[in-house]
N, C-alpha and C positions, 0 to 999 in steps of 0.2 A: 504496500499499500505507500502511493506516495504521498510526500507531507502534503499538497494540494491538497489530497483525499480524503487527505485526515479533516481537515481546515474548512473541505465543506461541508462535512459530517459531522463534526466539533465545531463553529464559528466561536466561538467564545473564547477558542486556546490559540485565537490565529494571532493573535497579539502577543503570544507567550513565546516563547525561545520554541524550535523544532518541535512540533507537533507529537510524530513518536520520541521524544526526548520526555516533552512530556508525561504525557502519556506512563513511559516508565515511571517520574517521580511520583505521579500520581498513587502508582501501582505500590512503592515503595511506602507509601506514608497511605497508604490506605492499610498495606501488612502493616505497617505500626498503630493504628485505630485498631485494626483486629484484636494485636498484642493487648496494650488499654483493657479493652474490652475483656477481651479472656483475665486478665490480670485483674479486672472489675472483682466478677465472681470468684476469684482466690479470697478477695478482700473481704467482699460478701461470704464465704465461708470460717473466715476467721472471726469475726463479729456475731456470727453464730454463737461462740464460745461463751460470750456473756450476756445476763437477760435483757442488759441492756443493748445491748446486740444486738439480738434477734427482735427486740421493737424493733428498732431501728430500719433491721433489711428485713418488717416484714411493711413499713411505708411504702421500700425507695425499690422495693426490688422488682414490681410492676411496672414502675418507670423504666428500668434499666433494661429490663425484657422488653419491651415494646421498641424503645432504643435502639435495641439492638436487631429486630426485626425489622421495623421501617426502614431502620435509619445504616447503621453499619455495617451490617453484614451482606445488603443490596448492594447497597453503593462503591462497598472495599472490593468485592466481590466482581464489579463490573467495570471496575479500573482495571484490576490485575487481571481478568481475560479481556477486556483494551490492548492490554499492555503483550498482552502474551499473542494478539491476533499481529499486533506491528510487529512483533520479534518474526514470524512465521510469514507473514508477505513481503519483509524484507529482506529478510534474510541477514539483519543482524545483532548480533548481541551488546550494550553499549559498556563502557569502560565502567569501574567502579566509581569511578570519579566523576564520571555522565549523570551515573544515578544522585549521585549525591549533587547534583548543580553546576561545576565545577567543567571546565575544558578540560580534553583527553591528556591538553597541553601539560597539567598540572605533575610538582615536580613535587619528589618526594622532599620531606623536610632537610633543611642545611642547604640543601640546593636554588639557586638563584633562580627566578621566578620566571617565566616568559615576557619578554619586552612589547607590549602591545604596540604602540605606535613605532617603536623600535623597527619589531619586526618588521609590518607592514613599511615604515622607508625600506627595509632592505629589501625585500619580496619586490618593492618599485623598483629598485635598480636592479635588479636583476631581470625584469621585466622589462628595462629599457635596454638592456642589452642583447637580448633578445632583436628587438626591434629592429633596433643597431643591425643587426645579424640577420636577421631578415630581407630587411631594407638593401641590402648589399645584392644579397641573392637574387632576391624579386629584381631588379633594377637591370642587374647583368647578365642574371644563368636561371632566368625563372625555368623548371621544364627539363631540366640539363642536373645532373644527380650533383653537381658539387662546382663551388669555385672558388678559384684563386684565388685568397686577398688581398695579393700585392701586385699582379698584373690585370685583375679582374674579368683576365681565361675561365670559359667553361670545362669541363673534365664529364665522363660518363663511366668509372668505373664499375659504374650497379646498372648498367644497361639500358640506360637514358631514359627511362621513367621517372624519373623528379627524383631521388632517394632523397638532399636535403627537404622537401616538400613535405613529401608520406610520411616521410622520419620524425617530421616535426609538428607534424599535428597533432599528435594530443598535447602535446607541450602547450602547443598555441588554445586548444583548448581548454586547459586549467587555469594556462591564464587569462580564457579568456578573452581572446584577441578576437571578438567577432568578424571584423574584416577581413586576415586574414587565415581563418577557418576559411571560412564564405569562399576562397579565394582559393585555397587546397581544396576545398572537398566537391569545384565543379572542373577542378583539373583532371582528380582523380578519374570523374567519369569518364573519358576519356580517355585513358589508356589502355593501350593492347597488349597486356599482359602477354600474349601468345609468341610477339616477335619482338624480335632483337638478334644482334647479327653477333654478340660479343658473348662470351661463354659466363654461364649463370651459377653462383653460387648456392644450393638449397639454405646451407646455414643462412646468409646474411640475407639472404634473401627474406627467409623468412620471421627470420627475429625484427626486421626491420621492415619490411611493407606490408606483409599478412599480418604480423603483430602492431604496425600501425596501424593500420585499418578495422581491425577487430577492435583496439583501443577506441579509436575513435566513436565507432559504432557505441560500445558498449556507456562512453557518459555521457554523447546526445540522445543515446536512446532512453539516459536515466537518469542522472542527478542534474544535466545538464543540458535537459532535455531542450530549453527552452532560448537556449545560445543563438543557434542560427532558425531562419523562417523555413529556409528549402529542405520537408524532410524529405521529397525525392531521392535529393541530394545523399542524404546521412543513408536513407535505405540502400541506393548505391556500394555505398562500403563493403556490405554483404553479400551481394550483387560481384562485386568486386575481388575481396577474398575467394568465394569461390572461383573466376573464372585463375588464378594466381593458382589456385592448389593444383586444379585439375591443369594448369600445365604442367605445372610442376613431381606431379604426384607418378610419372615415368621414371621417375630417380629409384623408384620402389620396387621395381620389377628386375630385382635377381635374385640366387638360385634362396637369400635366406631371411628379405624384406629388407635386407641394413640397407642404405640406399650409396647411392654415388651422392656424392659430394658436388661435385662438379660436370658442367652440364651444358651442353648445347642445344639450342629450339631451332637451327635451321644451318643448313636445310635438309638433313630431318634429326631429328630425336637420337642424343645420343650423349652418352659420355667423354669422358679424357680420358678412359683406359684401363685410372688406376685401380689395381685391387684392395686396395686397404680403404679405408675410413676413420675418420677422429673418432674422442671418446666425446668429446664438447660435440665436433660438428651430427654425431649421430643420436645424441644424447639429449642434444636442447631444442629440439623439432617436436614434444609432445606436449607441449602446452597448449603454444598455437594453433596446432593440427586437431586439436582436443576439444580445443574452446571452436574451433572450427567448427565439427560434428555437433556440438550440443547448441548451437547455435540454430543451425540447421536443420537439426533434429533428422542427420545423417551421419548414424557414424562408420563410415570407411576413410575418412580423412585420422579420424585417432586410431583405428586398427591400424593402420599404415606403419603408426610409430609407435604404436602400442608392441607389435611385431619385432620390429628392430631394436626397442628398447631391452626386450625377455633375452635378448645374447647380453645387454650389460647385467643388466640385474642379477643370471647367472652366466657369469663367467668362467670361461675356460680358455687355455687348458687354469691348472691351479696356480701355478709361477704367476702367471697377467696379474693373481691378485698379493702382492708382498705383502702387505698387512692388509686385516679385514677390511671390508669396503673401500680400499685404495685399488684402481687398478693403474692398469697400461694405455696406455694413447694409442693404437695402430689397434684395427679390429680389420680381420679377411671377412669381405664382402661376399666369397665365395661360402664359407662353412661355418662363420662368425666367432672365428677364436681371435684368440689375442696376439697381437703376433711381439709383443716387448714384455717389460716391467716396468717403463721408465712412467716417471706419471706427477702429480702435485695436485694444486692449486690453482695452477700459472695457466696461461695462456694454452690450447690447444681436450683441457681436461675441463677447467673452470666449470663451465657452464652444466656441467652433467649434475657434478654434486650440488649447485646453486637449485636445479630446479628441482631434481627430489625432494626435498622441504617443500617449495612451490609446488607439488603437484595433490601434494598430500594437503595443502591449503586451498586449495582448490575445488577439490572433491577427497573429503576425508572416507569415504565411503566403498571410494573405488582403487583410491593409491595408499593405502594403508600402508601397504609391502612397502613402500619408498619412502614412508617416513623410518620406517625401520632399517632400510637401508643408508639413509643421511645418518642416524644415532647410530649405527658403526660403521660409516666414516667419519664422522666425527667425532667418535671414540678413540680411533686409532687414529688422526691426528693430531688429539693432544696429547695423547702418550706414548706418540711413536715420533710426528715429525716438528714438537714444538720446539723450537732452538732459538739462543739466548746467545746477542755479542758480546767476547768477552772484551769489550773494551765498559759494554754498557749491557750489564745479564740482567737490567732491571726490562730491558724489552722486549716483544715477546715477536716470533715471526715463524711461518710454515717455511720450513725448508722441502727441496722438492728430495725425488728418490731416484736411483737405478738400482732394483732387484730392492734390496735392504741393505744399500749406501744410500746413505745424504749427503745432498749437496746443496749446502750451504747460500745459496742465490734466492732471488726471487725479481719480481714484475709489479710495472704497477696495475699492472691488471690484476693479479693476485690480491692487489688491497680489498676488491669485493669480499674478502673472506669474513672480517668483520664481521660485518652488515649481513652477513648470510648465520653466521653465528646466529646471535642479537635476532635476527628473526626466526629459528627452528627455538633458541632458548624463550623465550615470549608465545610459542603456538606450543610448546610442550610442556611451558613450566618448568624450567630446567633453568635456578639461577648460576648451578656452573656453567653452563654453555654463556647465558647470556658476559659471565664474569673476564669468560676466555674470551669471547669479543670484544668486551671492548678494552682488553688487551692489546689485539691485532690490534685494533682503531687505534689507540696511542701510538703504538712503534710505524704504522702508515705515518701519522700526524710527523712524526719523527724525521721520514724524507721529506718531507714540505717542511717544516719548520729549521732545517740544517742546511739547505743552499740559498745562496746568493738571494736569488729569484721567489724562495719560501713555494716551490713549485718542486715538486719529487719528478726523479727520474724515472726514463722506460724499464732500465734493469739496473738491479744493483743486489751487493754481495755481500756477507758478515762473515768470508775465510781471512782469518786475520793473515791466517801463512804468504796471504799473496797480498797485502801491501803494501805496494811498491812505496819508495822514500819522498815522493812525489804528494802524494795520499794518508801516509802512516798519520799523520797530523789529521785529517778528516776523519779516518776511522777512527779514531783516540779519544774526541770526540765526539764524531753523531752517531756512530757502532757499523758503521756501514762505508764501503765503500760503492762508489756510481762505476759503473759497467756501459752503462749505454744513457749519455746522459741526456736525452731531447726529450721536447716534452710537446703529443700529439693532441693533445685537447684532450684527453680519458678521462673518464667520470670516478673509477672507480674510490678515491680517499672519497670525495663527495660522496658518494652513494653511501661509504658505513656512515660518514657522519650522522648524514640523514637516519639511519635508523637507530641509530645512539642514538638520538636525540627522541625521538619518537619511542623508543622503547623506557630509556629514564625520564627524558623530560629536562635533563640537563643542559640548563641556558650555553656551559661553556662548549657544547658540540655544534652551535648554532653558529658562537663565535668563531671557532676552528672555519667552521665553512662560512662564516664570511669573509674572513682571513684569507682563504684562498680563493673565489670571486677575485675581492681585491684585487690579490697576484695577478690574475690571470687577465682581467679586465685591464690590468696595469702593465703587463707584459710581452700577453697575445692582441690585443688588440689593433686594428688594423682602421684607417681611415672606411671600409668598406665589409667589416667582420671582423671574423679573430684569427690567426695564425699559427701553427705550431711550430716549436721555437728546439733550434740546432742541441741548446745546451740550456740545461737550467741553473747550474751554481758559475754560470757571467753574470756579468751585470748586464740588464738590458734582456737577456737567453740567447743570445749569441745571436744568430743571423734566421730571422722569422723566413720559411721555408711556401710558405704559402696555402699551405693544404690546408682544409676545411674540412673534415670529416662528418659525414649528415648527422655521428652520435654528438657532434656539439649541440644543436640544437635536440635530439630526441634524451640527453641524458641528463649534461653537463649542469644548462642552463634547468633542466626538469630540476635533481635533486633543489639544487641552488637555490629556486623562486622555490619549493614546495615545504624545505625546511624553515622559511621565515613565516610561508601564507600560513592563515589559517586553518582550520581542522575542517578537514571536509570526508566525504563518507572513501574517498580515494586514499585517502592518506594511508597509510600504516597504524593498525590499530594498535595502544600501550598495552592494550589485556591480552592480546594474541587472536582476535575475535576478528578477522579481516574480513572486506566486504567484495576488497581489491586486489588483486596480486600482481606482482609488477615481473616484466617477463626483464630475457637477459639485456633487453636496449631501454628500460624503463618503460615501455609499457603497462599501464593498469589495466588491467583486463576483471572484470568482473568474474568472480567465483562461482562454480555451478549451483544453479537455484535448481532442484525438482517440484515444481507449483504442484503436483498431485502427493508428495510427500512430505509437502508441508501442510494441503489440506487434508489428508488424513489424520497427521499429528494433531490439526488443534480441534475439529469435532471432538479426536481421541479427552480430550486436554477438557474440554467445553463440558462431554458428559460429565468427565469423572467430577469438576468441582460444579456444576449444577444436581445433582447427588448429593456431594457433601453439603452445601447450601442450607439444602430440603430438608437434611440430616438437622443441622443449626437449626432451623427454623422453628425446624421441631420440638427440638433441648431444649431450645427457649421461653415454648410455647408450658 
């Protein structure tokens, strides 16, 4: 039930806060009224133990019973029922802080409170940065994939389907930039996803294009339904999502169902001939393709990815899993067997682990096994991969592995790991995962805080024996040495700050995100957008390289904005009960909602409560 519907049913509630939250609050107060009513009967029992009490009770008990029968029980029960129905029809559970009339961003005692006006000012500053980047892209390269923000030349590494536009759509939606949203929606209706002359990446196309359209569809059909007037263009998002998935589906036509990642659409549908696929490129399709199936009511898209995923959930041979739940990287397409035992939480592996817990959030009933596999991987990572630099032992990074040998190196890409542990900990009620996630976030913050630009490098190591004379001092101070100094406008550190704030409510993580945004804005901004830089540890970032990947729109600016913006249904929930789940490209997608199952449970609940009310009324008489 949408807020507008509740307001129609209960006009007197419209001037309050969100109607659904108002009902939850009334349910809380009604429950308290019932408790007080019961306590009155207990007090009555105590009164009857004396002669004076019995006389007083005889005069007042009929009034007490009438109040209960005519007001307390019916009204309280009504609001409790309405609250439950609101939950059933919105598929959300408010955090305890919400039930107490506080925002979900309320924080634990001792932490800094969220800054209202300051938060809005910061969110507006990020929105201005998005508008600045969009204006440059729209002026010179709209409809192309990317813009060189130094030369204004256009490039098409993502098949000339307008990657920056489609990937940036969900960010424009949550920022409620209606002119940009309408511009992109109109463009998407004209894309022919069956035609391209260049190689197609199944993985990149899924996480950027397919997820971008599905996310915008969820938002514009749900909590932001009134943002644009062209509802036909919104409907076309689902039509075009199906068209794209149909064009990609031949990738799964293999002996095992493990797809080829690199595809060609013309002159004939084919692949690049590789005999293996990667852990992340195979294991990070299921959220988007399953959600498409659920929206269409056609299970074939989910079935394709579930079949491929089955080889990752039950890996063979045993040597492919050197630690419980932690897998190798390359899988043979012909027989589904892993070809190595190298891995970790970095590029090539990362989003497989990310999606395990996110699929459980998407639908706990169907994907409980994914939760179990994530717990197995998380526990092994804490036990075996956690590593501490010799010069800064208070820092915690996750090492990579080759069989059971650890390699003390990591990447900017890996820094999503803290946020993923925080998400898993909040959903599963595991404080140990939350604490470990915060330790990972703190270490990745150090990679930003230690450089000349206050931006983290592409890759780094904490092998003290490899620290050469020129960087030994840096290693002693920072706890790592830079092995690849560029910054390619990556989002992972901001992503983990976002989860840290949403889970803990600690203002410190907002401040860290603001510092990172300021550094990126100062170092990477150009006249027409933002640019990757060559060296984060040189003043000014070294050379501006000009490339601005679509994830600058989709991820960097979205996380930088959401951490400061007001609470909303698409935000990560503090209490672990999420209405949306973010894909690996930061596109929020609505979790699975089975209306028939919800209606059945609601009917059972109403019947049970009605019977109990009748019993209570009989007792009061």
